C-alpha positions in Angstrom: 211.6 117.6 118.9 208.0 117.8 117.8 206.9 119.0 114.5 203.2 119.2 113.3 202.3 119.2 109.6 198.8 119.3 108.2 197.4 116.9 105.5 194.0 115.7 104.5 192.0 112.6 104.5 188.9 111.7 102.2 186.1 109.8 103.5 183.5 109.2 100.8 183.5 112.5 99.0 184.2 114.7 102.0 187.7 115.7 103.2 189.0 115.9 106.9 192.1 117.7 108.0 194.7 115.4 109.5 197.5 116.5 112.0 200.9 114.7 111.1 202.6 114.9 114.4 206.3 113.9 114.2 208.4 113.3 117.3 212.0 112.8 116.9 214.1 111.6 119.8 217.7 111.8 119.2 218.6 110.3 122.6 216.8 106.9 121.9 218.8 103.8 122.0 217.5 101.7 119.0 216.5 103.3 115.7 212.7 103.1 114.9 210.1 104.6 112.7 206.6 104.1 113.8 203.4 105.5 112.2 200.2 105.3 114.3 196.6 106.6 113.9 194.8 103.7 112.0 196.9 103.5 109.0 196.4 101.1 106.2 199.3 99.2 104.4 199.9 102.0 102.0 200.4 104.4 104.9 202.5 102.1 106.7 204.7 101.6 103.7 205.1 105.2 103.8 208.1 104.8 106.2 210.3 103.3 103.5 209.3 105.9 100.8 209.9 108.9 103.1 213.3 107.4 104.4 214.6 106.9 100.8 213.1 110.2 99.5 214.9 112.3 102.1 218.2 110.6 101.5 218.0 110.7 97.8 217.0 114.4 97.9 220.3 115.2 99.6 219.0 115.6 103.2 220.2 113.9 106.3 217.9 111.0 107.7 219.1 110.6 111.2 218.8 106.9 112.2 217.1 107.6 115.5 213.6 107.1 116.9 210.7 108.6 115.0 207.0 108.4 115.9 204.4 109.9 113.5 200.8 110.2 114.8 198.1 110.8 112.2 195.4 112.7 114.2 192.4 112.1 114.6 193.5 108.7 115.7 190.1 107.0 115.1 189.8 108.1 111.6 191.0 105.4 109.1 193.9 106.6 106.9 194.2 105.1 103.5 196.5 105.7 100.3 199.8 107.4 99.9 198.7 111.0 100.1 200.3 111.4 103.5 204.0 110.9 102.1 204.8 114.5 101.6 203.4 115.6 104.9 205.4 112.9 106.8 208.6 113.8 104.9 208.2 117.4 105.8 207.4 116.5 109.4 210.7 114.4 109.7 212.8 117.3 108.1 211.0 119.8 110.5 211.6 117.7 113.4 215.3 117.4 112.7 215.8 121.1 111.8 216.0 120.9 108.3 212.9 123.0 107.5 211.9 126.1 109.3 208.8 125.3 111.4 207.3 128.9 110.6 207.1 127.9 106.8 204.7 125.0 107.5 202.1 126.9 109.6 198.7 127.3 108.0 199.4 125.1 105.1 198.7 121.6 103.9 201.0 119.1 102.2 199.4 116.5 99.9 201.3 114.0 97.6 202.9 110.6 97.2 206.7 110.3 97.2 209.0 108.3 94.9 212.1 106.9 96.3 214.1 109.6 94.5 211.9 112.4 96.0 209.7 113.1 93.1 206.1 114.1 94.2 203.6 112.0 92.5 199.9 112.2 91.7 197.2 111.3 94.4 193.5 110.8 93.8 191.0 113.0 95.7 193.1 116.3 95.4 190.0 118.6 94.8 188.0 117.5 97.9 191.1 117.7 100.1 191.9 121.2 98.9 188.5 122.3 99.3 188.5 121.0 103.0 191.6 123.0 103.6 190.2 126.1 102.0 187.0 125.7 104.2 189.3 125.2 107.2 191.1 128.6 106.6 194.4 127.5 105.3 196.2 129.7 103.1 198.1 127.4 100.9 198.1 123.8 99.6 201.3 122.1 98.4 200.2 119.5 95.7 201.8 117.4 93.2 202.6 119.4 89.9 200.5 117.2 87.8 197.4 117.8 90.1 197.9 121.6 90.3 195.3 122.4 87.7 192.8 120.2 89.5 193.4 121.8 92.9 193.3 125.2 91.5 189.6 124.8 90.6 189.1 125.6 94.3 188.9 129.1 94.8 190.2 131.2 97.8 193.3 129.2 98.5 196.8 129.3 96.9 197.9 126.2 95.1 201.7 125.5 95.1 202.8 122.8 92.5 205.6 120.7 93.7 207.7 118.5 91.4 210.2 117.1 94.1 211.0 117.2 97.8 214.3 119.1 97.2 212.3 121.7 95.3 209.9 122.1 97.9 212.5 122.5 100.7 214.1 125.2 98.6 210.8 127.0 98.4 210.2 126.8 102.1 213.6 128.4 102.8 212.8 131.1 100.3 215.6 130.3 98.0 213.7 129.3 94.8 210.1 130.3 95.4 207.4 128.3 93.4 204.8 130.4 91.7 201.2 129.6 92.6 199.2 127.8 89.8 196.8 129.9 87.9 193.8 128.3 86.0 191.4 129.8 83.6 188.1 128.1 82.5 186.6 128.9 79.2 182.9 129.7 79.2 182.4 128.3 75.8 181.0 124.8 75.3 183.8 122.3 74.6 183.4 119.9 71.8 181.7 116.4 72.6 183.8 113.4 73.0 184.4 111.2 70.0 181.9 108.4 69.5 178.8 110.5 70.3 176.1 109.9 67.6 174.2 112.7 66.0 170.4 112.4 66.0 170.5 113.4 62.3 172.3 110.2 61.4 169.6 108.1 63.1 167.1 107.1 60.5 163.4 107.4 61.4 162.3 106.9 65.0 160.8 110.4 65.3 158.6 109.2 68.1 161.4 107.9 70.2 163.5 111.0 69.3 160.7 113.3 70.7 160.5 111.1 74.0 164.2 111.4 74.4 164.0 115.3 73.8 161.3 115.5 76.6 163.6 113.3 78.8 166.6 115.7 78.4 164.3 118.6 78.9 163.2 117.5 82.4 165.8 115.0 83.4 163.2 112.1 83.0 163.8 108.4 83.1 163.5 106.5 80.0 162.6 102.9 79.2 163.2 101.7 75.5 161.6 98.3 74.4 162.1 96.8 71.0 163.4 94.0 68.9 167.1 93.4 68.3 168.5 95.9 65.8 165.9 98.6 66.1 168.2 101.3 67.3 167.6 101.4 71.1 171.4 101.5 72.1 172.2 103.9 69.2 169.4 106.3 70.4 170.7 106.1 74.0 174.2 106.8 73.0 173.0 109.9 71.1 171.5 111.3 74.2 174.8 113.2 75.5 174.5 115.5 72.3 171.1 116.9 73.2 171.8 117.3 77.1 172.4 120.8 78.3 175.8 122.1 79.3 176.9 121.6 82.9 176.8 124.8 84.8 180.1 125.8 86.5 178.8 124.6 89.9 177.5 121.3 88.5 180.8 120.8 86.7 182.7 121.2 90.0 180.3 118.7 91.7 181.0 116.2 89.0 184.6 116.8 89.1 184.7 116.2 92.8 183.2 112.7 92.2 185.8 111.8 89.6 188.7 113.1 91.6 187.9 110.8 94.4 187.4 107.9 91.8 190.6 108.8 90.2 189.1 109.0 86.7 189.9 112.7 85.7 191.9 113.1 82.6 195.2 114.7 83.1 194.7 117.3 80.3 191.1 118.1 81.5 191.0 118.8 85.2 187.5 120.0 85.0 184.6 117.8 83.7 182.8 119.7 81.2 180.5 117.2 79.8 177.8 115.4 81.4 178.8 111.8 82.4 177.5 108.9 80.3 177.9 105.6 82.2 177.0 102.3 80.5 178.0 99.5 82.8 177.8 95.8 81.7 174.8 93.8 82.6 177.2 91.5 84.8 178.0 94.4 86.9 177.6 93.8 90.6 175.4 95.5 93.3 178.4 97.2 94.9 179.5 98.3 91.3 176.1 99.9 90.7 175.5 101.7 93.9 179.0 101.7 95.5 180.5 99.7 98.3 183.6 98.3 100.0 184.6 98.2 103.7 185.2 102.0 103.1 182.5 102.6 100.6 183.5 104.1 97.1 181.3 105.6 94.4 179.5 103.2 92.2 178.0 103.7 88.8 175.0 105.6 90.1 177.3 108.2 91.6 179.5 108.3 88.6 176.5 109.2 86.5 175.5 112.1 88.9 174.3 115.0 86.8 174.5 112.8 83.6 173.1 109.7 82.2 173.1 106.1 83.5 172.4 103.7 80.6 171.5 100.1 81.3 171.5 98.1 78.2 170.0 94.6 78.1 168.7 95.6 81.6 166.6 92.3 81.9 169.9 90.4 81.9 171.0 92.2 85.1 170.4 90.5 88.6 167.0 91.3 90.0 168.7 92.2 93.2 170.9 94.7 91.5 167.9 96.2 89.7 166.0 96.6 93.0 168.7 98.6 94.7 168.1 101.3 92.1 164.7 102.1 93.7 166.1 104.4 96.4 168.6 106.3 94.3 166.0 107.1 91.6 163.5 108.4 94.2 165.9 110.0 96.6 168.6 111.3 94.2 171.2 110.0 96.6 172.9 106.6 97.7 173.4 105.9 101.4 175.8 102.9 102.2 175.7 101.8 105.7 178.7 99.7 107.3 179.6 98.8 110.8 182.0 101.8 111.0 179.4 104.3 109.9 177.4 105.6 107.0 178.2 107.3 103.8 175.9 109.4 101.3 176.9 109.9 97.8 175.0 112.0 95.3 173.1 110.0 92.6 171.0 112.3 90.6 171.1 110.9 87.1 168.8 110.4 84.0 168.1 106.6 83.9 167.9 105.0 80.5 167.1 101.3 80.3 166.8 99.2 77.2 165.7 95.6 76.6 164.0 93.2 74.3 160.3 92.3 74.9 161.2 88.6 75.4 164.1 86.0 75.4 164.2 85.7 71.6 163.5 89.5 71.1 160.7 89.3 68.6 157.5 89.2 70.7 155.1 91.7 69.0 157.4 92.2 66.0 155.4 92.5 62.7 158.0 90.8 60.6 159.7 88.0 62.5 157.7 85.6 64.6 158.4 85.0 68.4 159.4 81.5 69.5 158.9 82.1 73.3 156.2 80.6 75.3 153.8 82.8 77.3 155.6 81.6 80.5 159.0 82.5 79.1 157.7 85.9 78.2 156.2 86.7 81.6 159.2 85.4 83.4 161.4 87.6 81.2 159.4 90.6 81.7 158.8 90.3 85.5 162.6 90.9 86.0 161.5 94.6 86.0 159.2 95.0 89.0 156.2 97.2 89.1 157.7 99.6 91.9 160.9 100.0 89.5 158.7 100.6 86.3 156.6 103.1 88.3 159.7 105.2 88.9 160.3 105.6 85.1 158.5 108.5 83.5 158.7 107.5 79.7 158.0 104.0 78.3 158.7 103.9 74.6 158.3 101.0 72.1 161.1 101.2 69.5 159.7 99.9 66.1 161.6 98.5 63.2 162.8 101.1 60.7 161.3 100.8 57.4 163.5 99.9 54.5 162.8 103.0 52.4 163.7 105.2 55.4 167.2 103.3 55.8 167.9 103.7 52.1 167.0 107.3 52.2 170.0 109.8 52.4 167.9 112.3 54.0 169.3 113.5 57.4 167.0 114.1 60.3 167.1 117.1 62.7 170.7 117.5 64.1 171.3 117.1 67.8 172.4 120.7 68.0 168.8 122.1 67.2 167.3 119.8 69.7 169.7 120.8 72.2 168.9 124.5 72.0 165.2 123.5 72.7 166.3 121.6 75.6 168.4 124.3 77.0 165.7 126.7 76.6 163.2 124.6 78.6 166.0 124.1 81.3 166.5 127.9 81.4 162.7 128.4 82.3 163.1 125.8 85.0 166.1 127.4 86.5 164.2 130.7 86.6 161.1 129.1 88.1 163.1 127.3 90.8 165.4 130.1 91.8 164.1 130.1 95.2 164.3 126.3 95.4 168.0 125.4 95.2 167.5 121.7 95.6 165.5 121.5 92.3 167.4 121.6 89.2 165.0 120.1 86.7 161.4 119.3 86.8 162.0 115.6 87.8 163.5 116.9 91.0 160.3 118.5 92.2 158.7 117.3 95.4 154.9 117.2 96.2 154.9 120.8 97.4 156.6 122.1 94.2 154.2 120.1 91.9 151.3 121.7 93.6 152.8 125.1 93.2 154.3 124.8 89.6 152.1 122.4 87.9 149.2 124.5 87.0 146.6 122.7 84.7 143.8 124.3 82.7 140.2 122.8 83.3 140.4 120.6 80.3 143.8 119.1 81.4 142.6 118.5 84.8 139.6 116.5 83.4 141.8 114.4 81.1 144.3 113.7 84.0 141.3 112.6 86.1 140.2 110.3 83.5 143.5 108.8 82.8 144.4 108.1 86.6 141.0 106.2 86.9 141.4 104.2 83.6 145.0 103.4 83.9 144.8 102.9 87.7 147.9 105.0 88.2 149.5 105.0 91.7 150.2 108.3 93.5 153.8 108.2 92.4 152.9 107.6 88.7 150.4 110.5 89.0 153.1 113.0 90.2 155.4 111.7 87.5 152.7 112.3 84.9 152.4 115.9 86.3 156.2 116.4 86.2 156.5 115.1 82.5 153.5 117.4 81.5 155.4 120.4 83.1 158.5 119.6 80.9 156.3 119.3 77.8 154.7 122.5 78.5 158.3 124.1 79.1 159.4 122.8 75.6 156.3 124.5 74.1 156.9 127.6 76.0 153.6 127.5 77.9 153.2 128.9 81.3 150.1 126.6 82.1 149.8 122.8 81.3 147.5 122.4 78.5 145.3 119.3 77.7 147.7 118.3 74.8 150.7 118.4 77.3 148.9 115.9 79.6 147.7 113.8 76.6 151.3 113.5 75.4 152.5 112.7 78.9 150.0 110.0 79.6 150.8 108.1 76.3 154.4 107.5 77.6 153.1 105.5 80.5 153.2 101.6 80.2 149.8 99.8 79.1 149.9 97.9 82.4 151.2 99.0 85.7 
């Protein structure tokens, strides 16, 4: 008897419906259990899990010939998410599950030997694919139900065990669909986020970071050891605007595939803050593998990618950042095909000015030779620096400021100004859905929305000539000026906005 059950595969961040075709032949001579359709080892081992789960759940596993085909056959199948569909297929093929109950539904989950349905990664994109394909229900592991229920338009049935599922399919003990309610209030920030009020001095740097958050602009922090570069960068999440529901779903989908969601928080409510170690490989930064998986660039999507001690990273790793910064996506090509991951992040890099760290320091003398300094600073190439909007020197904090008990402006006040600027951008770009913040503008949008006064045009022209700005740097100055104007609630870009934007460019390109 042939039974067809639906499951789902995840390739990159996208799902694909998989038909689990189970053929049972009671007249075959020798017992066998074969799974075909490009299964990996985890899928092949499903035979043993399914056999034991069926028997330990109180059902009959007739020791005859079974063939399970995972269709489409040319799509690689990875992971244990097909276990539940395979078990239901075997039970349906042996008349232990009514065939009518498995139509227009998908089954997702790993099986334990005792029949317990366990968590699998990538539930959200799989359920979304099922919803888009027109399926009415999705049967998922109980602990994944809250994540799956984020997808609207499909009924999510949480399953604890194979025995419970079969009773439900027969209508004996129906399982209620999972319901989820998302609060509109901003959740509290995770522990460990620094408040700007606790950072002594550094008003110039704080202003630069406020502008960066206001328009999602990339930042470079340069300074001697101990000046507060890392502290300031780690305070950034406190002034970033709250994720919209659509952005939250976008980020959650990534973290679902990466299996990094917290069990008690199915929806990612805070912008990601990723801070990989400087020894991280190229594949770790942009993603990779025989079947490409998201890297740090994608995990930082809609959030912040902080590269501390960036000059200690491999030059090859740094150079691969060029394309994600510019295109807001990462495209990974392999012999079997190409995958594209989103990578729209705010980049913050921090480093010392030289190997000893004290080049240009007013207090401590630098011990490096000019050649050592040039070699150290050349790790950040001109094209990469050109893609960074804000370059800030982080100076030493004076002793009297460190000693002072006076607190600075709290992060919540800065965040209010940032969110007001983002609201203006959201209204401005309502007809341009691909533009979320000013940094996302293309040349056509820059021409349309970056309207300068006569004085501002003159100053910008003078700056381009004297600083020998590239076309890319010119457009980035315009985007930055637009953000500064938004923070000042100005419809047109004034001369003071351009003047402030220009001062954030590096002295030498």
